C-alpha positions as CSV (number, residue, x, y, z in Angstrom):
1,M,6.9,-20.0,20.6
2,Q,7.8,-17.3,22.6
3,A,4.2,-16.5,24.1
4,K,5.5,-14.8,27.4
5,H,5.9,-11.0,27.4
6,F,6.8,-8.2,29.4
7,I,3.6,-5.7,28.2
8,N,0.9,-7.7,26.9
9,D,-1.5,-4.7,25.8
10,P,-0.8,-4.7,22.4
11,T,-2.2,-0.7,21.8
12,H,-0.5,0.3,25.2
13,L,2.7,-2.0,23.7
14,V,2.5,0.2,19.8
15,D,2.3,3.7,21.6
16,T,4.5,3.2,24.0
17,A,7.1,1.9,21.3
18,L,6.7,4.6,19.0
19,H,7.1,7.4,21.5
20,S,10.5,5.7,22.4
21,L,12.2,7.2,18.9
22,T,11.4,10.7,20.4
23,L,13.7,9.8,23.1
24,T,16.4,8.1,21.3
25,N,16.6,10.5,18.4
26,P,15.5,14.2,19.6
27,S,14.9,15.3,15.8
28,L,11.7,13.2,15.8
29,A,8.0,14.1,17.2
30,L,5.2,11.7,17.4
31,D,1.6,12.6,16.5
32,K,0.2,9.9,19.2
33,Q,-3.7,9.3,18.0
34,N,-2.7,9.0,14.2
35,R,0.5,7.0,15.2
36,I,2.8,9.2,13.1
37,I,6.3,9.3,13.8
38,Y,8.2,12.6,11.9
39,R,10.8,14.9,11.3
40,R,10.5,17.8,13.2
41,P,11.0,20.8,11.7
42,S,14.3,23.0,11.8
43,K,15.8,25.9,10.7
44,E,17.8,24.0,7.7
45,S,14.6,21.9,6.1
46,A,12.4,25.3,5.9
47,K,15.8,26.8,4.4
48,D,16.5,24.0,1.8
49,P,14.0,22.1,2.0
50,K,13.4,18.6,0.3
51,V,11.6,15.9,-1.1
52,S,9.5,14.2,1.8
53,I,8.7,10.5,1.5
54,I,5.8,9.2,4.2
55,S,5.9,5.6,4.7
56,G,5.2,3.1,7.4
57,G,2.7,-0.2,8.1
58,G,1.5,-2.3,10.3
59,S,3.4,-2.5,13.8
60,G,5.5,-5.6,14.5
61,H,8.1,-4.5,12.2
62,E,10.8,-2.7,14.1
63,P,12.7,-1.0,13.3
64,G,10.7,-1.0,10.4
65,M,9.4,1.9,9.5
66,A,9.2,4.2,12.4
67,G,12.7,3.9,13.1
68,F,13.5,4.9,9.9
69,V,12.3,8.2,10.1
70,G,15.4,10.6,10.0
71,K,17.7,12.7,8.3
72,G,19.0,11.3,4.7
73,L,15.9,8.9,5.6
74,L,12.4,8.8,6.0
75,T,10.8,12.5,6.4
76,A,7.3,10.5,8.1
77,A,6.2,7.0,9.2
78,V,2.6,5.6,10.2
79,A,1.9,3.0,12.0
80,G,-0.6,0.9,12.1
81,T,-1.5,-1.9,14.9
82,I,0.2,-5.2,14.9
83,F,0.5,-6.9,11.5
84,A,-2.5,-4.3,10.6
85,S,-2.5,-1.2,7.8
86,P,-2.9,2.2,9.6
87,S,-6.2,3.9,7.9
88,A,-6.2,6.2,5.0
89,E,-6.7,8.8,7.5
90,Q,-4.1,8.2,9.6
91,V,-2.1,8.5,6.2
92,R,-3.8,11.3,4.7
93,R,-2.8,13.2,8.1
94,A,1.0,12.5,7.6
95,I,1.1,14.2,4.0
96,F,-1.6,16.7,4.7
97,T,-0.1,18.0,8.2
98,R,3.4,16.2,9.2
99,V,5.6,17.1,6.6
100,P,6.7,19.6,4.6
101,L,4.9,19.7,0.8
102,E,7.2,22.8,-1.1
103,K,9.1,20.0,-3.2
104,G,6.2,16.9,-3.4
105,V,5.7,14.0,-0.9
106,L,6.5,10.2,-2.5
107,V,4.6,7.8,-0.6
108,I,6.3,4.3,-0.3
109,T,4.4,1.3,1.2
110,M,5.4,-2.4,0.8
111,N,3.2,-4.5,-1.7
112,Y,0.7,-6.0,1.0
113,T,-3.4,-5.1,0.2
114,G,-4.1,-3.3,2.9
115,D,-0.7,-1.2,3.0
116,V,-1.8,-0.4,-0.7
117,L,-5.1,0.6,-0.7
118,N,-5.2,2.9,2.4
119,F,-1.6,4.2,1.9
120,G,-2.9,5.1,-1.7
121,M,-6.4,6.4,-1.0
122,A,-4.6,9.0,0.7
123,T,-1.6,9.5,-1.8
124,E,-5.1,10.4,-4.7
125,K,-6.8,12.4,-1.7
126,A,-3.2,14.6,-2.2
127,R,-3.0,14.8,-5.6
128,A,-6.7,15.6,-6.1
129,S,-5.9,18.9,-3.5
130,G,-2.8,19.8,-6.1
131,I,-0.2,18.1,-3.9
132,A,2.2,16.7,-6.1
133,A,2.0,12.9,-4.8
134,N,3.5,9.5,-5.7
135,F,2.7,6.5,-5.0
136,Y,4.9,3.2,-5.4
137,A,4.3,0.0,-3.6
138,I,7.8,-2.5,-3.1
139,G,7.4,-6.1,-3.6
140,D,11.1,-7.9,-3.5
141,D,10.3,-11.3,-1.9
142,V,10.3,-14.1,-4.6
143,G,9.9,-16.9,-1.5
144,V,6.3,-17.3,-3.4
145,G,6.9,-17.2,-7.3
146,R,4.7,-15.7,-10.1
147,K,2.3,-18.7,-10.2
148,K,1.5,-18.6,-6.7
149,G,1.3,-15.0,-6.3
150,G,-1.0,-14.1,-9.2
151,K,-2.7,-10.8,-9.8
152,V,-1.2,-10.1,-6.2
153,G,2.7,-9.7,-7.1
154,R,5.8,-10.1,-5.3
155,R,5.3,-9.2,-1.2
156,G,7.8,-6.5,0.3
157,I,10.0,-7.7,2.9
158,G,13.4,-7.6,4.0
159,G,14.9,-5.5,0.5
160,T,12.9,-2.6,0.9
161,I,14.9,-1.0,3.6
162,L,17.5,-0.7,0.8
163,L,14.8,1.0,-1.1
164,I,13.9,3.5,1.1
165,K,17.6,4.5,2.4
166,M,18.7,5.1,-1.0
167,C,15.5,7.4,-1.6
168,G,16.0,8.9,1.0
169,A,19.5,9.7,0.8
170,L,18.5,10.9,-2.8
171,A,16.0,13.5,-1.6
172,E,18.9,14.3,0.8
173,A,21.0,15.5,-1.6
174,G,18.1,17.5,-3.4
175,G,17.0,14.9,-5.6
176,N,13.8,16.5,-7.3
177,L,9.9,14.2,-6.8
178,S,10.5,12.4,-10.1
179,E,13.9,11.5,-9.8
180,V,13.3,10.1,-6.4
181,Y,10.2,8.1,-7.5
182,N,12.2,7.4,-10.6
183,L,15.1,6.1,-8.4
184,A,12.8,3.3,-6.2
185,K,11.1,2.0,-9.5
186,R,15.2,1.1,-10.9
187,V,16.1,0.2,-7.3
188,A,13.0,-2.4,-7.0
189,G,13.9,-4.0,-10.3
190,N,17.2,-4.9,-9.6
191,I,16.5,-6.3,-5.7
192,V,15.5,-9.6,-4.7
193,S,14.6,-11.4,-1.5
194,V,13.7,-14.6,0.5
195,G,12.8,-15.3,3.9
196,A,13.0,-18.4,6.2
197,S,12.0,-18.9,9.7
198,M,12.0,-21.9,12.6
199,E,8.7,-21.0,14.2
200,R,5.4,-18.7,13.4
201,V,5.1,-15.7,16.1
202,H,3.1,-15.1,19.2
203,M,1.2,-11.6,19.6
204,P,0.9,-9.7,22.3
205,G,-2.3,-9.9,23.7
206,R,-3.2,-13.3,21.5
207,E,-4.6,-16.8,23.6
208,V,-1.4,-19.1,22.6
209,P,-2.6,-21.3,19.6
210,S,-2.4,-25.5,20.6
211,P,0.1,-27.4,18.8
212,T,-2.2,-28.0,15.7
213,S,-3.5,-25.8,15.0
214,Y,-2.4,-24.1,12.0
215,G,0.2,-21.4,12.4
216,T,3.0,-23.5,13.5
217,T,5.4,-25.2,11.9
218,A,6.6,-28.3,13.1
219,T,9.8,-29.8,14.9
220,A,12.6,-29.8,13.0
221,E,11.3,-27.9,10.0
222,I,12.1,-24.6,8.3
223,E,9.4,-22.2,6.0
224,V,10.8,-21.5,3.3
225,G,9.8,-18.2,2.2
226,M,8.0,-16.8,5.2
227,G,6.7,-13.6,4.6
228,I,6.6,-10.8,7.2
229,H,3.1,-11.4,8.9
230,N,3.6,-15.1,9.7
231,E,2.6,-15.7,6.0
232,P,3.7,-19.5,4.4
233,G,6.2,-19.5,2.0
234,S,6.4,-21.9,-0.8
235,H,7.9,-25.0,1.2
236,R,9.0,-26.7,4.1
237,V,12.8,-28.3,4.6
238,A,14.0,-30.0,8.0
239,V,17.8,-29.0,6.7
240,A,21.2,-27.8,8.2
241,L,21.6,-24.5,8.1
242,P,24.2,-25.0,4.5
243,Q,21.2,-26.9,3.0
244,L,19.0,-24.7,3.7
245,V,20.8,-21.3,2.7
246,N,21.7,-23.1,-1.0
247,I,17.4,-23.4,-1.6
248,L,17.6,-20.0,-0.6
249,L,20.3,-19.0,-2.9
250,H,19.1,-21.2,-5.9
251,Q,15.9,-19.1,-5.0
252,M,17.6,-15.8,-5.5
253,L,19.9,-16.2,-8.6
254,D,19.2,-19.4,-11.2
255,P,18.2,-18.3,-14.1
256,Q,16.8,-21.3,-15.2
257,D,13.8,-20.8,-12.9
258,E,11.6,-19.1,-14.9
259,D,8.9,-18.6,-11.7
260,R,11.1,-17.4,-9.5
261,C,14.2,-15.2,-11.5
262,F,12.6,-11.5,-11.1
263,C,16.2,-10.2,-11.8
264,D,19.2,-11.9,-13.5
265,I,22.6,-11.7,-11.0
266,S,25.4,-13.1,-12.5
267,R,29.0,-12.9,-11.5
268,N,30.0,-10.0,-13.6
269,D,27.5,-7.5,-11.6
270,Q,28.6,-5.7,-8.9
271,V,25.7,-6.2,-5.8
272,V,25.2,-5.5,-2.5
273,L,24.2,-8.5,0.2
274,F,21.9,-7.9,2.9
275,V,20.9,-10.1,5.9
276,N,17.9,-9.2,7.9
277,N,17.4,-10.6,11.3
278,L,13.4,-11.3,11.9
279,G,13.7,-11.0,15.5
280,G,14.6,-13.3,17.6
281,L,18.1,-14.3,15.7
282,S,20.6,-14.2,18.6
283,K,23.9,-11.8,16.8
284,L,26.0,-14.7,17.1
285,E,23.4,-16.9,15.3
286,E,22.9,-14.0,12.6
287,G,26.3,-13.5,11.9
288,G,27.0,-17.5,11.4
289,I,24.4,-17.4,9.4
290,L,25.7,-14.3,7.3
291,D,29.0,-15.9,7.0
292,E,27.4,-19.4,5.5
293,I,25.4,-16.8,2.9
294,A,28.6,-14.5,1.5
295,K,31.0,-18.6,1.6
296,Q,28.3,-19.9,-0.4
297,L,27.7,-16.5,-2.8
298,K,31.4,-17.0,-3.7
299,E,32.2,-20.4,-3.4
300,N,29.1,-21.7,-6.2
301,W,28.0,-18.2,-7.1
302,I,31.7,-16.1,-7.7
303,I,30.1,-13.4,-6.2
304,V,31.5,-10.9,-3.8
305,P,29.3,-7.9,-2.9
306,L,30.9,-4.4,-2.6
307,R,28.9,-4.2,0.2
308,I,27.9,-6.9,3.1
309,I,24.8,-5.5,5.4
310,S,23.9,-7.2,8.5
311,G,21.6,-6.6,11.5
312,T,17.4,-6.3,12.5
313,F,16.3,-3.7,10.0
314,L,12.7,-5.2,9.5
315,T,11.1,-7.9,11.6
316,S,8.6,-10.6,12.2
317,L,8.4,-9.3,16.3
318,N,10.5,-12.1,17.7
319,G,10.4,-14.3,14.7
320,M,12.8,-17.1,14.9
321,G,14.1,-16.5,11.2
322,F,16.3,-14.0,8.0
323,S,16.0,-12.6,5.0
324,V,18.7,-12.4,2.8
325,S,18.5,-10.0,-0.1
326,L,20.2,-9.5,-2.9
327,L,20.7,-5.8,-5.0
328,K,22.5,-5.6,-7.9
329,L,24.5,-1.8,-8.7
330,E,22.6,-0.8,-11.5
331,N,23.7,3.4,-13.1
332,T,21.1,5.3,-11.8
333,E,21.9,8.0,-14.4
334,L,21.5,10.9,-11.8
335,G,25.6,12.2,-11.9
336,A,28.4,12.0,-9.9
337,G,28.0,11.3,-5.9
338,K,24.0,10.0,-6.5
339,S,25.1,6.7,-8.0
340,M,23.1,3.3,-5.9
341,L,26.3,2.4,-3.7
342,D,27.0,6.8,-3.0
343,L,23.2,7.2,-2.0
344,L,23.8,3.7,-0.2
345,D,26.5,4.8,1.6
346,A,25.1,8.4,2.6
347,P,25.5,9.3,5.8
348,S,21.8,9.2,7.6
349,E,20.1,9.4,11.2
350,A,17.6,7.2,12.1
351,V,18.3,4.9,15.1
352,G,17.1,1.6,12.6
353,W,20.0,2.0,10.5
354,T,24.2,2.1,11.1
355,A,24.8,5.0,11.3
356,P,24.5,7.1,15.0
357,V,22.4,10.6,15.2
358,Q,25.5,13.3,15.4
359,P,26.5,15.0,18.7
360,V,25.3,18.6,17.1
361,T,21.2,17.1,16.8
362,W,21.5,16.1,19.9
363,E,22.9,20.3,20.6
364,E,20.3,21.8,18.3
365,D,17.0,22.9,20.0
366,N,14.6,20.3,19.6
367,S,11.9,21.8,21.1
368,D,10.2,22.6,18.0
369,T,7.2,20.2,16.5
370,M,5.0,20.0,13.7
371,D,2.1,21.6,15.6
372,E,2.3,24.8,14.0
373,Y,2.1,23.4,10.4
374,T,-1.5,23.5,9.8
375,S,-1.1,24.9,6.2
376,S,-3.7,22.9,3.9
377,P,-4.3,22.8,0.3
378,G,-7.8,22.2,1.0
379,N,-9.8,20.8,-2.3
380,G,-8.1,23.2,-4.6
381,S,-8.7,26.3,-6.3
382,P,-12.6,26.4,-7.7
383,S,-13.3,24.6,-11.1
384,K,-15.0,25.7,-14.8
385,L,-16.8,22.6,-14.9
386,V,-20.3,23.4,-13.9
387,L,-23.3,21.1,-13.3
388,D,-27.5,21.5,-12.3
389,P,-26.8,20.0,-8.6
390,E,-30.6,19.7,-8.6
391,R,-30.4,17.2,-11.5
392,A,-27.4,15.1,-9.8
393,R,-28.9,15.2,-6.7
394,V,-32.5,13.4,-8.2
395,L,-30.0,11.5,-10.3
396,L,-27.9,10.1,-7.8
397,K,-31.3,9.5,-5.7
398,A,-32.5,6.6,-7.9
399,G,-28.9,5.0,-8.0
400,L,-28.7,4.9,-4.4
401,E,-32.3,3.7,-3.7
402,S,-31.8,1.0,-6.3
403,A,-27.8,-0.2,-4.5
404,I,-29.8,0.0,-0.7
405,A,-32.4,-1.6,-2.5
406,A,-30.3,-4.4,-3.8
407,E,-28.6,-5.0,-0.2
408,P,-30.1,-8.0,1.4
409,D,-29.7,-10.0,-1.8
410,V,-25.9,-8.4,-1.6
411,T,-25.4,-9.7,1.8
412,K,-26.7,-13.4,1.3
413,Y,-24.1,-13.5,-1.7
414,D,-21.1,-12.1,1.0
415,T,-22.3,-14.8,3.2
416,I,-21.5,-17.5,0.9
417,I,-18.3,-16.6,-0.5
418,G,-17.2,-13.7,1.3
419,D,-17.8,-13.0,5.1
420,G,-20.7,-11.0,4.8
421,D,-20.4,-7.6,5.2
422,C,-20.4,-6.4,1.5
423,G,-24.1,-5.9,1.6
424,I,-24.2,-3.7,5.0
425,G,-21.0,-1.5,3.9
426,L,-22.6,-0.5,0.5
427,K,-25.7,0.3,2.2
428,R,-24.3,1.8,4.5
429,G,-22.0,4.6,2.4
430,A,-25.3,4.8,0.2
431,E,-27.3,6.6,3.3
432,A,-24.8,8.3,3.8
433,V,-23.9,9.9,0.8
434,Q,-28.4,10.3,0.6
435,M,-28.2,11.9,3.5
436,E,-25.7,14.1,2.8
437,L,-27.0,14.7,-0.4
438,A,-30.5,15.9,1.5
439,S,-29.3,18.0,3.9
440,A,-26.6,20.6,2.0
441,N,-26.6,23.3,-0.7
442,L,-24.4,21.4,-3.1
443,P,-22.4,23.2,-5.4
444,S,-22.6,23.6,-9.5
445,D,-18.8,23.7,-9.5
446,A,-18.5,19.4,-10.4
447,V,-15.0,19.1,-9.2
448,A,-16.6,20.5,-5.8
449,F,-19.7,18.2,-5.8
450,V,-17.0,15.2,-6.3
451,N,-15.6,16.0,-3.6
452,R,-18.2,16.9,-1.2
453,I,-19.3,13.2,-1.1
454,I,-15.7,11.4,-0.8
455,P,-15.4,11.8,2.8
456,I,-18.7,10.8,3.6
457,V,-18.1,7.3,1.5
458,E,-14.8,7.5,3.3
459,L,-16.0,7.7,6.5
460,S,-19.1,5.6,6.3
461,M,-18.0,2.5,4.2
462,D,-15.0,0.5,4.7
463,G,-13.5,-2.6,4.2
464,T,-11.4,-3.0,0.2
465,S,-14.3,-2.3,-1.5
466,G,-14.5,1.1,0.3
467,A,-11.5,1.7,-0.5
468,I,-11.4,1.4,-3.7
469,Y,-14.8,3.5,-4.0
470,A,-12.9,6.2,-2.2
471,I,-9.8,5.8,-4.2
472,F,-11.8,5.9,-7.3
473,L,-13.7,9.1,-6.3
474,N,-10.3,10.7,-5.4
475,A,-9.1,9.9,-8.3
476,L,-12.5,11.1,-10.2
477,A,-11.9,14.6,-8.7
478,H,-8.5,15.1,-9.6
479,S,-9.2,13.8,-13.2
480,L,-12.0,16.2,-14.0
481,R,-9.7,19.0,-12.9
482,D,-7.6,18.2,-16.2
483,Q,-10.5,18.7,-17.7
484,D,-11.0,22.1,-16.5
485,P,-11.0,23.9,-20.1
486,G,-10.1,27.2,-18.1
487,T,-13.5,28.4,-19.4
488,T,-17.3,28.2,-18.0
489,T,-18.4,24.5,-19.4
490,T,-21.5,22.1,-18.3
491,V,-20.1,18.9,-17.7
492,T,-20.7,16.4,-20.7
493,V,-21.0,12.6,-20.8
494,K,-18.2,12.8,-22.9
495,I,-15.9,14.7,-20.0
496,W,-17.4,12.5,-17.5
497,A,-16.3,9.7,-19.3
498,A,-12.5,10.7,-20.3
499,A,-12.4,11.7,-16.3
500,L,-14.2,8.2,-15.4
501,K,-11.6,6.5,-17.9
502,S,-8.4,8.4,-16.3
503,S,-10.0,7.4,-12.3
504,L,-10.1,3.5,-13.6
505,K,-6.4,4.2,-14.9
506,A,-5.0,5.4,-11.4
507,L,-6.9,2.9,-9.8
508,A,-5.3,0.1,-11.6
509,K,-2.0,1.8,-9.1
510,Y,-3.5,0.4,-6.4
511,T,-5.0,-3.0,-7.1
512,S,-4.6,-5.5,-9.6
513,A,-8.0,-6.2,-9.9
514,G,-9.5,-6.3,-13.7
515,R,-12.4,-7.3,-16.2
516,G,-12.3,-11.1,-15.4
517,S,-10.9,-10.9,-11.6
518,R,-14.1,-11.7,-10.4
519,T,-14.2,-8.2,-8.3
520,L,-17.0,-4.7,-8.9
521,M,-14.3,-4.3,-11.5
522,D,-16.8,-6.3,-13.8
523,A,-18.9,-4.2,-13.5
524,L,-16.9,-0.7,-13.1
525,V,-14.7,-1.4,-16.5
526,P,-17.6,-2.4,-19.4
527,F,-19.4,0.9,-18.1
528,V,-16.7,3.3,-18.8
529,E,-15.6,1.5,-21.9
530,V,-18.8,2.6,-23.1
531,L,-19.2,5.5,-21.9
532,D,-15.5,6.5,-23.3
533,S,-17.0,4.7,-27.1
534,G,-19.6,6.8,-27.1
535,G,-22.0,4.8,-26.0
536,N,-25.0,6.3,-23.8
537,I,-25.3,5.9,-19.7
538,M,-28.3,3.8,-20.5
539,E,-26.1,1.2,-22.7
540,A,-23.1,1.5,-20.5
541,A,-25.7,0.5,-17.2
542,D,-26.5,-2.2,-19.3
543,A,-23.2,-3.4,-19.8
544,A,-22.1,-3.4,-15.8
545,R,-25.3,-5.6,-15.7
546,K,-24.0,-7.9,-18.1
547,G,-20.6,-7.9,-16.4
548,A,-22.2,-8.6,-12.9
549,E,-24.0,-11.3,-14.4
550,S,-20.7,-13.0,-15.9
551,T,-19.1,-13.1,-12.7
552,K,-20.9,-16.2,-12.2
553,S,-19.1,-18.1,-14.1
554,M,-15.9,-16.3,-13.2
555,K,-12.8,-17.9,-11.3
556,A,-12.1,-15.8,-8.6
557,S,-8.6,-15.0,-8.6
558,L,-8.2,-12.1,-5.9
559,G,-10.0,-11.9,-2.6
560,R,-11.2,-13.7,0.7
561,V,-12.8,-16.7,-1.9
562,V,-9.5,-17.0,-3.4
563,Y,-8.8,-18.6,-0.2
564,V,-11.7,-20.0,1.3
565,G,-12.8,-22.4,-1.9
566,G,-15.9,-24.4,-2.0
567,E,-16.2,-22.4,-5.5
568,E,-18.7,-26.1,-6.7
569,Q,-21.5,-24.8,-4.5
570,W,-21.4,-21.4,-5.8
571,M,-20.1,-21.9,-9.4
572,G,-22.6,-20.7,-11.7
573,K,-24.8,-19.4,-9.8
574,I,-23.6,-16.7,-7.4
575,P,-21.9,-13.2,-9.0
576,D,-20.0,-11.6,-7.4
577,P,-21.5,-9.4,-4.5
578,G,-18.9,-5.8,-5.1
579,A,-19.8,-6.0,-9.0
580,W,-23.5,-7.2,-8.0
581,G,-24.4,-4.3,-6.3
582,L,-22.3,-1.8,-8.0
583,Q,-24.2,-2.5,-11.1
584,K,-27.7,-2.2,-9.3
585,F,-26.5,1.4,-8.5
586,L,-25.6,1.6,-12.1
587,T,-28.6,1.0,-13.6
588,G,-30.7,3.0,-11.2
589,L,-28.6,5.6,-12.2
590,A,-29.5,5.7,-15.7
591,G,-32.9,4.4,-14.7
592,G,-33.1,7.8,-13.4
593,F,-32.1,9.7,-16.5
594,N,-34.7,7.3,-18.5
595,E,-37.2,8.9,-16.9
596,E,-35.9,12.0,-17.0
597,I,-36.1,11.8,-20.7
598,K,-39.4,10.5,-20.7
599,G,-40.7,13.4,-18.8
């Protein structure tokens, strides 16, 4: 493991690396505070606006994704710290203040929980504000098969770059938001990738792990299926390159491997071969690896790629490994000049792609930034859905007080099976909303009422639960607006139920959790289902309580507890902390209705 660095301060390292992109491509600008690289506004973009494409993720994968911002590729990229997702607020600022919105925006990220939740939350906030926005998370890795991947699904690795290249080219060619989004889905379904590495990497600013600690590979062993964050793959082998390549190609191409056959590619298909250096290989060795892959594809699989692209595109710092991707070319149904190959070949200006920046870009006036772009749709126009704000305040107060009182139990449960922060986060969020309800003149517009609460939850609650609550509330504001009849109407339980059902559907785009996953969804889903089927709020809250109780006997499929284990100690005794806290809020809310009826 190489543990010596010229820059050991990870914060300084990320900030300066981002700024360097504006030096090598003068058409780019940096929002340093929010770590957003974006295309400078130009006369061309003002005259002929395009669909904006935003991507990003943790730093340490350079040039991805910031290095792919430029004409014909991404409009902006948002960077987190090393191997950590940027916050939803960073992504929100990228959408609202750093890219043109006339033609809509597509947010693309790789399928990792933090990225999906934070980029997804920002997308829902944009949609709730009236912006035409779509979200897509790509998973192209076959190194972790269906059984091990479970509900999380395939990870995003090197093949992601092919997808954003083609989507960027289509946007540049004038494709609309729907066309670019559908292309992303089509391309993702036709990519298979797998990685391999001889060693894990050292993150600047951290201590060097001992040779026996987790995170190192044994001498002469190669990790097959390694991800881009040092995650382990399917297994380790001690083989020479030809045997390694044989293993990788079988994982991608063997139609008999039901666990990994995500795309059927045969000798009759046209394909693109993409070899990605994880950062630590010499160009000499990268070339030797490419040659072996191409040789075996031709000799063993009778596949001769139409295009071969090799280079350093998506790294794991200075990882001593590579990933290989195969793209099956399929008809895009977009017309002449917009085939997958056309879009892959289309010119672009991004320092991470092979095409150089054109001289005309250097000659243009490169002084403008997006700092002048302050237009924001806000929370949209007023709705015609009305509620009694004082009644809503009283009912919510009952639910919030119940959630706050449950904090010791939720914390105790989460300390046993998690990291102990669930109860504190829930209490902090409930107290913040309580304070807002007590100190403000609340609107009678139901959509505005929900939008009043959303930023409080976003700022006060962190972690996975906080992101899920925030995404759900943003989707609820959007769903309520869809229920607006156009004439002044009091919000009924039926209207709330329809909006909640739609919000639950929106949430499913960003998390695979559902009923039976041993998460807060085991309380939320039955609550919404009972309301949607015509039940009253007391019946719905009771269903939520029973759902939370049922998690005691569930095997976890998501979250930290999956990796920690020790289920024999709490199975049948401890409910999921998130589900328990949510049902306490819903039970308290229902209790407020019940007291109101008695009164």
